[in-house]
Biotite code that builds the C-alpha atoms (Angstrom):
import biotite.structure as struc

atoms = struc.array([
    struc.Atom([117.399, 58.988, 84.250], chain_id="A", res_id=1, res_name="MET", atom_name="CA", element="C"),
    struc.Atom([116.804, 62.245, 86.124], chain_id="A", res_id=2, res_name="ALA", atom_name="CA", element="C"),
    struc.Atom([113.472, 63.887, 86.657], chain_id="A", res_id=3, res_name="LEU", atom_name="CA", element="C"),
    struc.Atom([113.247, 67.537, 85.786], chain_id="A", res_id=4, res_name="GLU", atom_name="CA", element="C"),
    struc.Atom([110.747, 69.707, 87.601], chain_id="A", res_id=5, res_name="VAL", atom_name="CA", element="C"),
    struc.Atom([109.538, 72.819, 85.843], chain_id="A", res_id=6, res_name="THR", atom_name="CA", element="C"),
    struc.Atom([107.158, 75.354, 87.259], chain_id="A", res_id=7, res_name="LYS", atom_name="CA", element="C"),
    struc.Atom([104.193, 76.136, 85.039], chain_id="A", res_id=8, res_name="LEU", atom_name="CA", element="C"),
    struc.Atom([103.057, 79.691, 84.494], chain_id="A", res_id=9, res_name="THR", atom_name="CA", element="C"),
    struc.Atom([99.300, 80.036, 84.910], chain_id="A", res_id=10, res_name="ARG", atom_name="CA", element="C"),
    struc.Atom([97.234, 82.318, 82.741], chain_id="A", res_id=11, res_name="VAL", atom_name="CA", element="C"),
    struc.Atom([93.498, 82.763, 82.663], chain_id="A", res_id=12, res_name="PHE", atom_name="CA", element="C"),
    struc.Atom([91.397, 83.660, 79.680], chain_id="A", res_id=13, res_name="SER", atom_name="CA", element="C"),
    struc.Atom([87.922, 85.039, 79.387], chain_id="A", res_id=14, res_name="TYR", atom_name="CA", element="C"),
    struc.Atom([86.008, 86.347, 76.400], chain_id="A", res_id=15, res_name="ASN", atom_name="CA", element="C"),
    struc.Atom([89.149, 86.511, 74.222], chain_id="A", res_id=16, res_name="GLY", atom_name="CA", element="C"),
    struc.Atom([91.203, 88.313, 76.872], chain_id="A", res_id=17, res_name="MET", atom_name="CA", element="C"),
    struc.Atom([94.236, 86.928, 78.673], chain_id="A", res_id=18, res_name="THR", atom_name="CA", element="C"),
    struc.Atom([94.162, 87.688, 82.386], chain_id="A", res_id=19, res_name="LEU", atom_name="CA", element="C"),
    struc.Atom([97.288, 87.366, 84.539], chain_id="A", res_id=20, res_name="PRO", atom_name="CA", element="C"),
    struc.Atom([97.400, 85.126, 87.592], chain_id="A", res_id=21, res_name="ASP", atom_name="CA", element="C"),
    struc.Atom([96.600, 87.274, 90.629], chain_id="A", res_id=22, res_name="VAL", atom_name="CA", element="C"),
    struc.Atom([98.355, 84.869, 92.999], chain_id="A", res_id=23, res_name="SER", atom_name="CA", element="C"),
    struc.Atom([99.937, 81.449, 92.448], chain_id="A", res_id=24, res_name="PRO", atom_name="CA", element="C"),
    struc.Atom([98.668, 80.479, 95.905], chain_id="A", res_id=25, res_name="GLN", atom_name="CA", element="C"),
    struc.Atom([95.026, 80.993, 94.852], chain_id="A", res_id=26, res_name="PHE", atom_name="CA", element="C"),
    struc.Atom([93.013, 78.151, 93.399], chain_id="A", res_id=27, res_name="SER", atom_name="CA", element="C"),
    struc.Atom([91.571, 78.773, 89.916], chain_id="A", res_id=28, res_name="PRO", atom_name="CA", element="C"),
    struc.Atom([88.156, 79.296, 91.557], chain_id="A", res_id=29, res_name="ASP", atom_name="CA", element="C"),
    struc.Atom([89.627, 81.952, 93.859], chain_id="A", res_id=30, res_name="GLN", atom_name="CA", element="C"),
    struc.Atom([91.198, 83.706, 90.865], chain_id="A", res_id=31, res_name="VAL", atom_name="CA", element="C"),
    struc.Atom([87.785, 83.676, 89.170], chain_id="A", res_id=32, res_name="ARG", atom_name="CA", element="C"),
    struc.Atom([86.254, 85.202, 92.300], chain_id="A", res_id=33, res_name="ASP", atom_name="CA", element="C"),
    struc.Atom([88.824, 88.026, 92.280], chain_id="A", res_id=34, res_name="VAL", atom_name="CA", element="C"),
    struc.Atom([88.111, 88.819, 88.620], chain_id="A", res_id=35, res_name="TYR", atom_name="CA", element="C"),
    struc.Atom([84.347, 88.701, 89.212], chain_id="A", res_id=36, res_name="SER", atom_name="CA", element="C"),
    struc.Atom([84.648, 92.136, 90.859], chain_id="A", res_id=37, res_name="ALA", atom_name="CA", element="C"),
    struc.Atom([85.690, 93.490, 87.448], chain_id="A", res_id=38, res_name="GLN", atom_name="CA", element="C"),
    struc.Atom([83.589, 91.093, 85.362], chain_id="A", res_id=39, res_name="TYR", atom_name="CA", element="C"),
    struc.Atom([80.380, 90.329, 87.346], chain_id="A", res_id=40, res_name="PRO", atom_name="CA", element="C"),
    struc.Atom([79.279, 87.687, 84.842], chain_id="A", res_id=41, res_name="GLU", atom_name="CA", element="C"),
    struc.Atom([82.136, 85.487, 86.113], chain_id="A", res_id=42, res_name="LEU", atom_name="CA", element="C"),
    struc.Atom([80.323, 84.833, 89.390], chain_id="A", res_id=43, res_name="THR", atom_name="CA", element="C"),
    struc.Atom([78.490, 81.931, 87.715], chain_id="A", res_id=44, res_name="THR", atom_name="CA", element="C"),
    struc.Atom([81.277, 80.931, 85.304], chain_id="A", res_id=45, res_name="ALA", atom_name="CA", element="C"),
    struc.Atom([82.937, 77.546, 85.305], chain_id="A", res_id=46, res_name="ALA", atom_name="CA", element="C"),
    struc.Atom([86.703, 77.125, 85.220], chain_id="A", res_id=47, res_name="VAL", atom_name="CA", element="C"),
    struc.Atom([87.844, 74.944, 82.329], chain_id="A", res_id=48, res_name="ASP", atom_name="CA", element="C"),
    struc.Atom([91.329, 73.495, 82.131], chain_id="A", res_id=49, res_name="GLY", atom_name="CA", element="C"),
    struc.Atom([94.170, 73.651, 82.501], chain_id="A", res_id=50, res_name="PRO", atom_name="CA", element="C"),
    struc.Atom([95.406, 73.224, 78.970], chain_id="A", res_id=51, res_name="GLU", atom_name="CA", element="C"),
    struc.Atom([99.181, 72.902, 79.244], chain_id="A", res_id=52, res_name="VAL", atom_name="CA", element="C"),
    struc.Atom([101.388, 73.987, 76.361], chain_id="A", res_id=53, res_name="LYS", atom_name="CA", element="C"),
    struc.Atom([104.982, 75.248, 76.303], chain_id="A", res_id=54, res_name="ASP", atom_name="CA", element="C"),
    struc.Atom([105.212, 75.629, 80.079], chain_id="A", res_id=55, res_name="GLY", atom_name="CA", element="C"),
    struc.Atom([101.949, 77.569, 80.358], chain_id="A", res_id=56, res_name="VAL", atom_name="CA", element="C"),
    struc.Atom([98.835, 76.237, 82.085], chain_id="A", res_id=57, res_name="ALA", atom_name="CA", element="C"),
    struc.Atom([95.859, 78.052, 80.560], chain_id="A", res_id=58, res_name="ARG", atom_name="CA", element="C"),
    struc.Atom([92.569, 78.102, 82.428], chain_id="A", res_id=59, res_name="PHE", atom_name="CA", element="C"),
    struc.Atom([89.459, 79.426, 80.700], chain_id="A", res_id=60, res_name="THR", atom_name="CA", element="C"),
    struc.Atom([86.485, 81.026, 82.411], chain_id="A", res_id=61, res_name="PHE", atom_name="CA", element="C"),
    struc.Atom([83.342, 79.785, 80.685], chain_id="A", res_id=62, res_name="VAL", atom_name="CA", element="C"),
    struc.Atom([80.108, 81.615, 81.347], chain_id="A", res_id=63, res_name="ARG", atom_name="CA", element="C"),
    struc.Atom([77.192, 79.445, 82.330], chain_id="A", res_id=64, res_name="ALA", atom_name="CA", element="C"),
    struc.Atom([74.885, 78.869, 79.396], chain_id="A", res_id=65, res_name="ALA", atom_name="CA", element="C"),
    struc.Atom([71.264, 79.544, 80.028], chain_id="A", res_id=66, res_name="GLY", atom_name="CA", element="C"),
    struc.Atom([68.305, 81.349, 78.690], chain_id="A", res_id=67, res_name="ALA", atom_name="CA", element="C"),
    struc.Atom([66.350, 83.686, 80.881], chain_id="A", res_id=68, res_name="LYS", atom_name="CA", element="C"),
    struc.Atom([62.665, 82.961, 80.691], chain_id="A", res_id=69, res_name="GLY", atom_name="CA", element="C"),
    struc.Atom([63.166, 79.983, 78.426], chain_id="A", res_id=70, res_name="ALA", atom_name="CA", element="C"),
    struc.Atom([59.941, 78.360, 79.486], chain_id="A", res_id=71, res_name="ALA", atom_name="CA", element="C"),
    struc.Atom([57.219, 78.827, 76.935], chain_id="A", res_id=72, res_name="CYS", atom_name="CA", element="C"),
    struc.Atom([53.609, 78.590, 78.002], chain_id="A", res_id=73, res_name="VAL", atom_name="CA", element="C"),
    struc.Atom([50.846, 78.284, 75.428], chain_id="A", res_id=74, res_name="ASN", atom_name="CA", element="C"),
    struc.Atom([47.706, 79.850, 76.877], chain_id="A", res_id=75, res_name="LEU", atom_name="CA", element="C"),
    struc.Atom([45.383, 78.977, 73.980], chain_id="A", res_id=76, res_name="THR", atom_name="CA", element="C"),
])
């Protein structure tokens, strides 16, 4: 029984868009950092994945969930 090695193609997705891999040598976090220049909201995004299907490893940038000023103070 022989082992077969196949190289996966990485793709990154964010907000419904597919973003190409900027460099196979970069970690997924480094790719996120590169794209954060174009999409500033990615600076706090998490990297989810990979989900591997048909020779493609898909990583998804997930924006951090949070609510600005979520604290509610009742002054009465």
